[in-house]
C-alpha angles and dihedrals in degrees: 000000000000096000098062113131120218116206114244090234089059091052089053093046093049090047091057091046092050095045098079094039092054094046095046090050093051093245094144097161093052089044092060092042088053091049091052090051091052091048090054093045091054092048093046088052089053096253096120093157090059089049089052091050090051094048090051087057088052091053093047093047094046091051094046092048093040090234112162091185090051090050092049091051089048088055088052088050092051088049089051092052089050091049092050087049091054091248092131099162091054091047091054090051092053093047088052091051090050091051091051090053093045093051092070096048128087122243096013101121092112091052091047091052092049092048092048090052090050090049091049090051089051091050090050091048090050091051091050090055091052092058 
């Protein structure tokens, strides 16, 4: 069924379980996607500091592996942690940084679309706070 809810704790647990599998099987793109999902699950659960810790790992790993896509997704993750922390202006800046990085990379249209949607949501949130 399409309306099945998955507990946030399960998403985090599965993320940890997938992490090693993805890395060992050289599935770097899926690895960073998984990391971003875990960052958001932590933030959604209210554990923003754990999300921040996880996104720092993303940054470190992307730099060590020289992965521009990983770094761009880490920027999205940092933006997400800012957004969850009600630091909307900072979130928008990080989404913009991520888009700049993604623009120069092949096959990143889906990540650009997701980031633009996140940025739009942040702009709308920012406008709501000004009212």
